[in-house]
Every structure is written in structure tokens, then in C-alpha cells.
PASEBA-1860 file (N, C-alpha, C; in nm, 3 decimals):
! residues 248
1> MPDPDAPE> 0.096/2.462/-3.147/0.090/2.409/-3.010/0.132/2.519/-2.912 ~ 0.056/2.541/-2.803/0.094/2.645/-2.708/0.223/2.611/-2.635 ~ 0.295/2.716/-2.598/0.419/2.699/-2.523/0.387/2.646/-2.383 ~ 0.436/2.525/-2.345/0.403/2.470/-2.214/0.459/2.550/-2.099 ~ 0.561/2.636/-2.128/0.622/2.716/-2.023/0.556/2.853/-2.008 ~ 0.464/2.884/-2.098/0.398/3.014/-2.090/0.306/3.020/-1.970 ~ 0.301/3.134/-1.900/0.219/3.143/-1.778/0.073/3.117/-1.803 ~ 0.025/3.156/-1.923/-0.116/3.141/-1.950/-0.152/3.003/-2.002
9> AAPRFRDK> -0.053/2.917/-2.021/-0.082/2.785/-2.077/-0.170/2.704/-1.983 ~ -0.267/2.634/-2.039/-0.356/2.551/-1.958/-0.280/2.429/-1.911 ~ -0.307/2.382/-1.789/-0.237/2.263/-1.739/-0.272/2.139/-1.821 ~ -0.175/2.049/-1.835/-0.199/1.923/-1.905/-0.218/1.813/-1.803 ~ -0.296/1.713/-1.840/-0.325/1.604/-1.748/-0.298/1.471/-1.817 ~ -0.266/1.369/-1.736/-0.244/1.237/-1.792/-0.373/1.186/-1.856 ~ -0.357/1.119/-1.970/-0.476/1.074/-2.042/-0.516/0.931/-2.010 ~ -0.443/0.866/-1.918/-0.481/0.732/-1.876/-0.435/0.709/-1.733
17> PVSFVRRS> -0.500/0.616/-1.662/-0.463/0.594/-1.522/-0.322/0.540/-1.507 ~ -0.256/0.580/-1.398/-0.123/0.529/-1.372/-0.132/0.394/-1.302 ~ -0.020/0.323/-1.296/-0.020/0.186/-1.243/0.010/0.183/-1.093 ~ -0.010/0.296/-1.025/0.020/0.301/-0.882/-0.074/0.400/-0.814 ~ -0.084/0.387/-0.684/-0.148/0.489/-0.601/-0.040/0.541/-0.508 ~ -0.008/0.667/-0.518/0.107/0.722/-0.445/0.063/0.769/-0.307 ~ 0.083/0.683/-0.210/0.046/0.717/-0.073/0.161/0.789/-0.003 ~ 0.128/0.877/0.088/0.230/0.956/0.157/0.274/0.886/0.284
25> GRMSDAQE> 0.346/0.774/0.268/0.396/0.701/0.384/0.510/0.777/0.450 ~ 0.513/0.772/0.581/0.617/0.844/0.655/0.749/0.772/0.644 ~ 0.857/0.847/0.623/0.989/0.788/0.618/1.048/0.785/0.758 ~ 1.134/0.686/0.783/1.204/0.678/0.910/1.308/0.790/0.916 ~ 1.363/0.812/1.036/1.467/0.915/1.050/1.587/0.884/0.961 ~ 1.622/0.756/0.952/1.736/0.717/0.867/1.706/0.744/0.720 ~ 1.582/0.718/0.679/1.545/0.744/0.541/1.542/0.894/0.512 ~ 1.496/0.972/0.607/1.496/1.118/0.590/1.639/1.168/0.573
33> RAWDELSG> 1.730/1.116/0.656/1.870/1.158/0.646/1.928/1.116/0.511 ~ 1.894/0.994/0.468/1.944/0.946/0.339/1.896/1.036/0.226 ~ 1.770/1.075/0.233/1.716/1.162/0.129/1.790/1.296/0.127 ~ 1.814/1.350/0.244/1.882/1.480/0.253/2.029/1.472/0.212 ~ 2.096/1.363/0.253/2.241/1.356/0.236/2.286/1.286/0.108 ~ 2.203/1.196/0.055/2.247/1.113/-0.057/2.177/1.142/-0.190 ~ 2.072/1.223/-0.187/2.001/1.254/-0.311/2.094/1.316/-0.415 ~ 2.186/1.399/-0.369/2.277/1.463/-0.462/2.365/1.364/-0.537
41> TYLLEVDR> 2.390/1.249/-0.476/2.472/1.146/-0.539/2.390/1.055/-0.629 ~ 2.273/1.016/-0.583/2.198/0.910/-0.651/2.076/0.956/-0.731 ~ 2.009/1.061/-0.690/1.880/1.095/-0.749/1.897/1.181/-0.873 ~ 1.835/1.140/-0.982/1.834/1.219/-1.104/1.727/1.327/-1.092 ~ 1.765/1.451/-1.111/1.668/1.560/-1.110/1.604/1.568/-1.248 ~ 1.471/1.575/-1.249/1.399/1.576/-1.377/1.300/1.692/-1.378 ~ 1.267/1.738/-1.497/1.165/1.841/-1.514/1.028/1.775/-1.511 ~ 0.938/1.832/-1.432/0.804/1.774/-1.417/0.707/1.836/-1.517
49> DAAATSIR> 0.598/1.760/-1.539/0.495/1.807/-1.629/0.363/1.821/-1.555 ~ 0.277/1.719/-1.563/0.142/1.731/-1.511/0.130/1.696/-1.363 ~ 0.226/1.625/-1.308/0.212/1.577/-1.171/0.350/1.563/-1.107 ~ 0.350/1.533/-0.978/0.476/1.524/-0.903/0.566/1.412/-0.953 ~ 0.507/1.311/-1.016/0.587/1.199/-1.067/0.595/1.197/-1.220 ~ 0.560/1.307/-1.283/0.560/1.312/-1.429/0.697/1.354/-1.482 ~ 0.714/1.341/-1.613/0.835/1.384/-1.682/0.793/1.478/-1.795 ~ 0.853/1.596/-1.798/0.817/1.691/-1.904/0.872/1.641/-2.038
57> PGSTIDPA> 0.789/1.634/-2.141/0.838/1.595/-2.273/0.955/1.682/-2.316 ~ 1.055/1.618/-2.373/1.173/1.691/-2.419/1.285/1.700/-2.318 ~ 1.262/1.651/-2.195/1.365/1.661/-2.091/1.447/1.533/-2.082 ~ 1.505/1.494/-2.192/1.582/1.370/-2.201/1.719/1.386/-2.135 ~ 1.762/1.283/-2.064/1.894/1.285/-2.001/1.999/1.226/-2.095 ~ 2.123/1.248/-2.061/2.237/1.185/-2.128/2.300/1.088/-2.029 ~ 2.274/0.957/-2.042/2.327/0.863/-1.943/2.478/0.871/-1.926 ~ 2.551/0.888/-2.035/2.697/0.895/-2.025/2.740/1.014/-1.940
65> AEFGRAAR> 2.668/1.125/-1.952/2.700/1.243/-1.872/2.662/1.220/-1.725 ~ 2.550/1.154/-1.701/2.505/1.129/-1.564/2.600/1.037/-1.489 ~ 2.653/0.936/-1.558/2.741/0.838/-1.494/2.889/0.868/-1.514 ~ 2.918/0.962/-1.602/3.057/0.996/-1.628/3.130/0.895/-1.712 ~ 3.056/0.814/-1.786/3.119/0.714/-1.874/3.012/0.657/-1.967 ~ 3.056/0.587/-2.071/2.967/0.513/-2.158/2.974/0.366/-2.117 ~ 2.861/0.307/-2.082/2.859/0.168/-2.035/2.723/0.107/-2.065 ~ 2.713/-0.026/-2.049/2.583/-0.092/-2.058/2.489/-0.027/-1.957
73> LVVEIGSG> 2.360/-0.018/-1.995/2.263/0.046/-1.908/2.145/-0.048/-1.885 ~ 2.114/-0.071/-1.757/2.000/-0.152/-1.716/1.904/-0.063/-1.638 ~ 1.776/-0.071/-1.670/1.674/0.008/-1.603/1.575/-0.087/-1.535 ~ 1.558/-0.070/-1.403/1.456/-0.148/-1.332/1.337/-0.059/-1.302 ~ 1.221/-0.103/-1.344/1.096/-0.031/-1.320/1.027/-0.090/-1.199 ~ 0.991/-0.003/-1.105/0.928/-0.051/-0.982/1.030/-0.118/-0.893 ~ 1.135/-0.046/-0.857/1.248/-0.105/-0.784/1.218/-0.126/-0.635 ~ 1.106/-0.075/-0.586/1.067/-0.100/-0.448/1.171/-0.052/-0.349
81> QGHAIVHA> 1.213/-0.142/-0.258/1.314/-0.108/-0.158/1.456/-0.112/-0.216 ~ 1.469/-0.156/-0.341/1.597/-0.153/-0.408/1.686/-0.273/-0.388 ~ 1.633/-0.379/-0.325/1.718/-0.495/-0.295/1.778/-0.556/-0.421 ~ 1.695/-0.574/-0.524/1.743/-0.640/-0.646/1.846/-0.555/-0.719 ~ 1.817/-0.425/-0.734/1.905/-0.344/-0.817/2.034/-0.307/-0.744 ~ 2.030/-0.289/-0.614/2.154/-0.263/-0.540/2.246/-0.385/-0.547 ~ 2.189/-0.504/-0.530/2.268/-0.626/-0.542/2.328/-0.639/-0.681 ~ 2.247/-0.612/-0.785/2.295/-0.624/-0.922/2.404/-0.523/-0.951
89> AAADPATD> 2.387/-0.399/-0.905/2.486/-0.295/-0.932/2.617/-0.325/-0.860 ~ 2.609/-0.378/-0.738/2.730/-0.414/-0.665/2.804/-0.529/-0.732 ~ 2.728/-0.622/-0.788/2.788/-0.740/-0.851/2.844/-0.712/-0.989 ~ 2.800/-0.603/-1.053/2.840/-0.574/-1.191/2.879/-0.427/-1.204 ~ 2.995/-0.389/-1.152/3.034/-0.248/-1.154/3.062/-0.193/-1.294 ~ 3.076/-0.279/-1.394/3.100/-0.233/-1.530/2.972/-0.189/-1.600 ~ 2.858/-0.216/-1.540/2.728/-0.179/-1.596/2.667/-0.068/-1.513 ~ 2.595/0.023/-1.579/2.524/0.130/-1.508/2.377/0.090/-1.492
97> FIAVEVFR> 2.316/0.133/-1.381/2.179/0.095/-1.348/2.097/0.219/-1.312 ~ 1.972/0.219/-1.354/1.876/0.322/-1.315/1.755/0.255/-1.254 ~ 1.717/0.297/-1.133/1.599/0.244/-1.064/1.487/0.346/-1.075 ~ 1.371/0.301/-1.119/1.254/0.387/-1.135/1.150/0.347/-1.030 ~ 1.112/0.442/-0.946/1.018/0.412/-0.838/0.942/0.540/-0.801 ~ 0.817/0.526/-0.759/0.738/0.644/-0.721/0.731/0.664/-0.570 ~ 0.770/0.562/-0.493/0.758/0.572/-0.348/0.889/0.620/-0.287 ~ 0.885/0.737/-0.227/1.006/0.802/-0.179/1.076/0.722/-0.070
105> AGLARTML> 0.999/0.657/0.016/1.061/0.577/0.122/1.144/0.464/0.063 ~ 1.095/0.401/-0.043/1.171/0.296/-0.110/1.298/0.349/-0.173 ~ 1.289/0.466/-0.233/1.408/0.527/-0.292/1.511/0.562/-0.186 ~ 1.463/0.612/-0.072/1.556/0.645/0.037/1.625/0.520/0.089 ~ 1.550/0.412/0.102/1.611/0.286/0.147/1.713/0.238/0.045 ~ 1.683/0.255/-0.082/1.777/0.215/-0.187/1.907/0.294/-0.176 ~ 1.896/0.425/-0.150/2.016/0.507/-0.134/2.099/0.461/-0.014 ~ 2.031/0.432/0.096/2.102/0.386/0.216/2.182/0.260/0.187
113> DADREGVR> 2.116/0.162/0.126/2.183/0.035/0.099/2.294/0.050/-0.003 ~ 2.269/0.132/-0.107/2.371/0.153/-0.210/2.494/0.219/-0.151 ~ 2.473/0.319/-0.067/2.586/0.388/-0.004/2.662/0.295/0.088 ~ 2.590/0.213/0.162/2.654/0.118/0.253/2.742/0.019/0.176 ~ 2.697/-0.020/0.055/2.772/-0.115/-0.027/2.877/-0.047/-0.114 ~ 2.884/0.085/-0.109/2.981/0.157/-0.191/2.946/0.158/-0.338 ~ 2.818/0.142/-0.370/2.773/0.138/-0.509/2.766/0.279/-0.565 ~ 2.829/0.302/-0.679/2.826/0.432/-0.743/2.778/0.425/-0.888
121> NLRLVEAN> 2.750/0.306/-0.937/2.700/0.290/-1.074/2.548/0.275/-1.076 ~ 2.482/0.352/-0.989/2.337/0.345/-0.975/2.281/0.486/-0.962 ~ 2.171/0.512/-1.036/2.097/0.637/-1.022/1.949/0.604/-1.004 ~ 1.877/0.694/-0.939/1.737/0.673/-0.908/1.652/0.781/-0.971 ~ 1.531/0.742/-1.011/1.435/0.836/-1.068/1.302/0.820/-0.995 ~ 1.252/0.929/-0.942/1.121/0.929/-0.877/1.018/0.972/-0.982 ~ 0.960/0.874/-1.051/0.875/0.910/-1.163/0.789/0.793/-1.210 ~ 0.686/0.826/-1.286/0.598/0.731/-1.350/0.673/0.662/-1.465
129> APEVLEHL> 0.681/0.530/-1.460/0.767/0.455/-1.552/0.739/0.480/-1.700 ~ 0.614/0.477/-1.748/0.593/0.500/-1.891/0.649/0.633/-1.939 ~ 0.644/0.736/-1.854/0.697/0.866/-1.893/0.850/0.865/-1.894 ~ 0.909/0.785/-1.808/1.055/0.769/-1.811/1.097/0.705/-1.944 ~ 1.026/0.601/-1.983/1.059/0.531/-2.108/1.033/0.618/-2.230 ~ 0.929/0.700/-2.223/0.890/0.781/-2.338/0.971/0.909/-2.351 ~ 1.004/0.972/-2.237/1.063/1.106/-2.242/1.204/1.117/-2.185 ~ 1.230/1.050/-2.073/1.357/1.075/-2.002/1.475/1.003/-2.066
137> LPEASVDE> 1.455/0.880/-2.107/1.564/0.800/-2.163/1.578/0.822/-2.313 ~ 1.700/0.839/-2.362/1.718/0.853/-2.507/1.674/0.727/-2.580 ~ 1.629/0.743/-2.700/1.589/0.628/-2.780/1.709/0.535/-2.801 ~ 1.684/0.404/-2.788/1.786/0.301/-2.812/1.907/0.316/-2.719 ~ 1.885/0.360/-2.596/1.996/0.382/-2.503/2.010/0.274/-2.397 ~ 1.910/0.185/-2.386/1.904/0.090/-2.274/1.932/-0.052/-2.323 ~ 2.012/-0.125/-2.248/2.044/-0.263/-2.284/1.941/-0.361/-2.227 ~ 1.892/-0.335/-2.105/1.790/-0.423/-2.047/1.692/-0.340/-1.966
145> VWIFFPDP> 1.565/-0.379/-1.973/1.460/-0.325/-1.887/1.409/-0.438/-1.801 ~ 1.408/-0.418/-1.668/1.359/-0.519/-1.574/1.230/-0.471/-1.510 ~ 1.132/-0.560/-1.505/1.006/-0.531/-1.434/0.972/-0.655/-1.354 ~ 1.004/-0.652/-1.226/0.986/-0.768/-1.140/0.873/-0.743/-1.040 ~ 0.770/-0.826/-1.049/0.657/-0.823/-0.955/0.586/-0.688/-0.951 ~ 0.543/-0.639/-1.069/0.463/-0.516/-1.069/0.328/-0.541/-1.004 ~ 0.266/-0.435/-0.956/0.136/-0.447/-0.891/0.039/-0.516/-0.986 ~ -0.022/-0.630/-0.944/-0.111/-0.704/-1.036/-0.248/-0.642/-1.052
153> WHKTKHNK> -0.287/-0.550/-0.963/-0.421/-0.493/-0.969/-0.522/-0.604/-0.999 ~ -0.532/-0.698/-0.905/-0.602/-0.823/-0.932/-0.753/-0.810/-0.943 ~ -0.813/-0.702/-0.892/-0.957/-0.684/-0.913/-0.983/-0.645/-1.058 ~ -1.080/-0.710/-1.118/-1.107/-0.689/-1.260/-1.128/-0.542/-1.293 ~ -1.196/-0.470/-1.207/-1.225/-0.329/-1.235/-1.098/-0.242/-1.231 ~ -0.990/-0.297/-1.174/-0.865/-0.224/-1.166/-0.762/-0.270/-1.269 ~ -0.795/-0.370/-1.350/-0.699/-0.424/-1.446/-0.644/-0.318/-1.541 ~ -0.723/-0.213/-1.565/-0.680/-0.106/-1.655/-0.556/-0.033/-1.602
161> RRLIADGF> -0.526/-0.052/-1.474/-0.408/0.013/-1.416/-0.280/-0.069/-1.435 ~ -0.291/-0.190/-1.484/-0.171/-0.273/-1.499/-0.071/-0.207/-1.594 ~ 0.056/-0.213/-1.555/0.161/-0.152/-1.635/0.179/-0.222/-1.768 ~ 0.185/-0.356/-1.765/0.207/-0.432/-1.889/0.074/-0.453/-1.957 ~ 0.042/-0.364/-2.050/-0.085/-0.366/-2.122/-0.060/-0.309/-2.260 ~ -0.163/-0.304/-2.341/-0.149/-0.249/-2.476/-0.087/-0.109/-2.468 ~ 0.008/-0.083/-2.554/0.077/0.045/-2.556/0.210/0.044/-2.483 ~ 0.225/-0.044/-2.384/0.350/-0.048/-2.310/0.467/-0.101/-2.393
169> PALAARAL> 0.450/-0.209/-2.471/0.565/-0.260/-2.547/0.631/-0.155/-2.635 ~ 0.553/-0.066/-2.694/0.612/0.038/-2.780/0.701/0.131/-2.701 ~ 0.664/0.162/-2.576/0.746/0.249/-2.493/0.877/0.180/-2.454 ~ 0.867/0.052/-2.416/0.988/-0.023/-2.382/1.078/-0.037/-2.504 ~ 1.017/-0.063/-2.618/1.094/-0.080/-2.741/1.165/0.048/-2.781 ~ 1.103/0.162/-2.756/1.167/0.290/-2.788/1.298/0.305/-2.710 ~ 1.297/0.273/-2.582/1.415/0.294/-2.498/1.523/0.189/-2.523 ~ 1.483/0.067/-2.556/1.580/-0.041/-2.574/1.655/-0.030/-2.706
177> RDGGVLRL> 1.781/-0.062/-2.700/1.859/-0.073/-2.824/1.814/-0.198/-2.899 ~ 1.848/-0.208/-3.026/1.822/-0.330/-3.103/1.894/-0.447/-3.036 ~ 1.823/-0.556/-3.012/1.880/-0.670/-2.943/1.872/-0.659/-2.792 ~ 1.822/-0.545/-2.740/1.808/-0.529/-2.596/1.703/-0.623/-2.540 ~ 1.704/-0.640/-2.408/1.624/-0.744/-2.343/1.524/-0.681/-2.246 ~ 1.402/-0.733/-2.250/1.297/-0.698/-2.155/1.272/-0.819/-2.067 ~ 1.293/-0.803/-1.936/1.275/-0.914/-1.841/1.156/-0.884/-1.751 ~ 1.065/-0.982/-1.740/0.945/-0.968/-1.659/0.935/-1.084/-1.562
185> ATDWEDYA> 0.877/-1.058/-1.446/0.849/-1.166/-1.351/0.728/-1.127/-1.268 ~ 0.643/-1.225/-1.237/0.527/-1.202/-1.153/0.488/-1.331/-1.083 ~ 0.423/-1.316/-0.968/0.371/-1.433/-0.897/0.219/-1.440/-0.910 ~ 0.164/-1.363/-1.002/0.020/-1.360/-1.023/-0.012/-1.420/-1.159 ~ -0.073/-1.539/-1.163/-0.090/-1.614/-1.288/-0.166/-1.535/-1.394 ~ -0.275/-1.472/-1.354/-0.355/-1.398/-1.451/-0.274/-1.287/-1.517 ~ -0.192/-1.219/-1.439/-0.109/-1.112/-1.494/0.000/-1.170/-1.584 ~ 0.057/-1.283/-1.546/0.158/-1.347/-1.630/0.100/-1.380/-1.767
193> LQMREVLA> -0.021/-1.432/-1.769/-0.085/-1.465/-1.896/-0.110/-1.338/-1.978 ~ -0.149/-1.231/-1.911/-0.171/-1.104/-1.981/-0.040/-1.051/-2.038 ~ 0.067/-1.057/-1.958/0.198/-1.012/-2.006/0.237/-1.087/-2.133 ~ 0.222/-1.218/-2.129/0.261/-1.300/-2.243/0.178/-1.268/-2.366 ~ 0.049/-1.245/-2.346/-0.039/-1.212/-2.457/-0.003/-1.077/-2.517 ~ 0.021/-0.979/-2.430/0.055/-0.845/-2.477/0.185/-0.847/-2.557 ~ 0.288/-0.915/-2.506/0.417/-0.917/-2.576/0.414/-1.003/-2.702 ~ 0.329/-1.106/-2.701/0.316/-1.188/-2.822/0.260/-1.106/-2.938
201> GADEFEAA> 0.180/-1.005/-2.906/0.122/-0.921/-3.009/0.203/-0.798/-3.043 ~ 0.322/-0.787/-2.985/0.406/-0.669/-3.008/0.508/-0.698/-3.118 ~ 0.499/-0.625/-3.228/0.589/-0.648/-3.341/0.734/-0.618/-3.308 ~ 0.757/-0.534/-3.207/0.894/-0.492/-3.174/0.973/-0.598/-3.099 ~ 0.904/-0.703/-3.048/0.969/-0.800/-2.962/0.953/-0.942/-3.013 ~ 1.051/-1.025/-2.976/1.041/-1.168/-3.000/1.075/-1.240/-2.870 ~ 1.010/-1.353/-2.847/1.034/-1.429/-2.724/1.177/-1.481/-2.722 ~ 1.242/-1.470/-2.607/1.379/-1.521/-2.590/1.377/-1.642/-2.498
209> FDGEWAAR> 1.277/-1.727/-2.515/1.264/-1.848/-2.435/1.185/-1.950/-2.515 ~ 1.203/-2.076/-2.479/1.126/-2.184/-2.540/1.020/-2.231/-2.441 ~ 0.912/-2.283/-2.492/0.807/-2.332/-2.404/0.716/-2.221/-2.357 ~ 0.648/-2.248/-2.244/0.549/-2.152/-2.194/0.611/-2.033/-2.122 ~ 0.717/-2.059/-2.044/0.775/-1.955/-1.961/0.927/-1.957/-1.970 ~ 0.988/-1.845/-1.940/1.134/-1.837/-1.938/1.187/-1.896/-1.807 ~ 1.313/-1.937/-1.810/1.378/-1.981/-1.686/1.394/-1.861/-1.593 ~ 1.401/-1.888/-1.464/1.420/-1.779/-1.368/1.550/-1.705/-1.399
217> FEGRIMTA> 1.542/-1.573/-1.400/1.658/-1.489/-1.429/1.758/-1.500/-1.314 ~ 1.877/-1.553/-1.345/1.977/-1.575/-1.241/2.026/-1.445/-1.178 ~ 2.013/-1.334/-1.250/2.059/-1.207/-1.198/1.962/-1.142/-1.101 ~ 1.848/-1.205/-1.076/1.750/-1.149/-0.982/1.767/-1.213/-0.846 ~ 1.810/-1.133/-0.748/1.827/-1.185/-0.614/1.692/-1.224/-0.557 ~ 1.689/-1.327/-0.475/1.565/-1.369/-0.410/1.532/-1.269/-0.299 ~ 1.421/-1.198/-0.314/1.381/-1.098/-0.215/1.274/-1.155/-0.123 ~ 1.247/-1.081/-0.015/1.143/-1.122/0.079/1.007/-1.126/0.008
225> FERKGIAK> 0.986/-1.036/-0.086/0.859/-1.033/-0.159/0.840/-1.163/-0.238 ~ 0.946/-1.207/-0.306/0.936/-1.330/-0.385/0.917/-1.450/-0.293 ~ 0.989/-1.453/-0.183/0.973/-1.564/-0.087/0.830/-1.569/-0.034 ~ 0.771/-1.454/-0.010/0.634/-1.449/0.040/0.537/-1.510/-0.061 ~ 0.555/-1.478/-0.189/0.470/-1.535/-0.293/0.483/-1.686/-0.300 ~ 0.607/-1.734/-0.289/0.629/-1.878/-0.291/0.565/-1.944/-0.169 ~ 0.579/-1.881/-0.053/0.521/-1.936/0.071/0.370/-1.946/0.061 ~ 0.309/-1.858/-0.016/0.164/-1.861/-0.032/0.120/-1.958/-0.142
233> GRDIRDLT> 0.217/-2.030/-0.199/0.185/-2.131/-0.300/0.171/-2.077/-0.440 ~ 0.215/-1.953/-0.464/0.203/-1.896/-0.597/0.330/-1.927/-0.677 ~ 0.312/-1.966/-0.803/0.424/-1.993/-0.892/0.484/-1.862/-0.942 ~ 0.615/-1.856/-0.945/0.684/-1.739/-0.999/0.707/-1.763/-1.148 ~ 0.658/-1.674/-1.230/0.671/-1.690/-1.375/0.757/-1.579/-1.433 ~ 0.860/-1.619/-1.507/0.948/-1.524/-1.575/0.916/-1.523/-1.724 ~ 0.936/-1.407/-1.785/0.923/-1.393/-1.930/1.039/-1.305/-1.977 ~ 1.098/-1.341/-2.091/1.211/-1.267/-2.144/1.190/-1.242/-2.293
241> YRRRPRTP> 1.207/-1.118/-2.335/1.186/-1.081/-2.475/1.304/-0.999/-2.526 ~ 1.330/-1.014/-2.657/1.441/-0.942/-2.719/1.386/-0.840/-2.818 ~ 1.443/-0.722/-2.815/1.400/-0.615/-2.903/1.445/-0.645/-3.046 ~ 1.352/-0.655/-3.138/1.386/-0.679/-3.279/1.455/-0.556/-3.338 ~ 1.539/-0.578/-3.443/1.604/-0.463/-3.507/1.502/-0.366/-3.563 ~ 1.533/-0.238/-3.550/1.447/-0.134/-3.607/1.451/-0.140/-3.759 ~ 1.340/-0.110/-3.820/1.337/-0.107/-3.966/1.386/0.029/-4.014 ~ 1.460/0.034/-4.123/1.514/0.160/-4.174/1.402/0.259/-4.208
END
């Protein structure tokens, strides 16, 4: 295999579409200041590979070193403006949290709110989630993975961009410790059914709920996004899965 750091090495490219379109939205003055002043506290610096939001294989972090302690670790994928994870981190200072998001304005807003609340058990990653799960996080290092209201890509021709699809459970299972929990929520029925079908076929996971859907996760604060879905008459569906023990 050629050395990826060699000058003559050919560039590598992602082999499948990502679950987002990274638009260059302008940040407010407050968000710009937050990025400049708070990134050193909250943002994890990562080695890039094929793109601005990629993770170079082999660039795994040490969560205990990043947080200065060994503690439970929760990772939220697609943290948006950070309302859910900042609230969770403030409410549970004994647990460490990592927010994964590709939109810089959302990350800046998360830093602002976290700093205002005095939250220090939170770190942010500006990166593509599957690469975070595959490369950045150590195997079996995460206690819970949260994915709340991922982009449904509701047009059939765009369904291939959905995050929860074939191949994703193996990445989540790699990062989760044995007995770790994967929490999902969506207000899009078709996507909820797809999530359930995908996880039902994943040998690494077992359902942690009875019936068709899991109860609403009490640790998820009600956000404006969720209220909007409810106001439009869409049902909020939760799913919860537990990572089965690894085979020797």
C-alpha cells in the first residue's frame, strides 16, 4: 500500500455519498467570535484525509486524554445547534460527551451555549460521522451513540444518502462497548421503518424495547425541531438498541 503521506501519493476519495450537503452558511459575529475564542477548549483537532470533513485512518483519539479523566462517553451524531447535547452535558457532569457535526455555524452555537452554561465535559468534532465511528473513536470506547432526527432525504432518488443504512450498524457497533446503547429518533415514518429494518438485520445489535417502537428517550430535551415536526402532525418515533457482546 502506498504511503498516504508521500508527496507523490494519489489522492483518495470517498467511495459512497455522504449523508449531508455542506453549505457555506455565514456565521454571525457572535459565532465567529466563539469559533476564534472557544475552539481551543471544545473542538477536537483531527487529521484529515480526502475532504474537509474526513478523518485520516489511524488518527484515533484517546478520550481519557482529551477529557483529562476516564468516564462514561456519549456521542451525538448530527448535533445541529447543540441544544440536546449541551443540556445533557450540563445535567450529567459525570459523563463525557462528544458532538459530531459538519456545519460550522451549528458547532459555533454549541460552543457559545456550552460556555454560557459552564459545560466542560463536552468536545466537538467537525467531521463526517461514519469516519468518526470508524477511525477517530477507539474500538469499544463509547457507552451510547445518539442520532436524533437525521436528514431523512425523503426523495427516493436521494435515499442512498441516508445515514442509517446497510453498513452503518457495523460502524456503530465498532465504537460501542459491549452492552452499549444506540438511540435513534425521527419524525419521518419511512425513515423510521428503514432504521428498524436495518437494525433488525444487524447481528451486533438487539432491540432494547418491546412492541413496535421504543418509548421516548427521557434524556432528549424537546427542541424547536421536534416541536415543529409535532406541529406538522408527524409522529416522533424512537428506537433503542443494545450492542451484543463481542465474540472471542
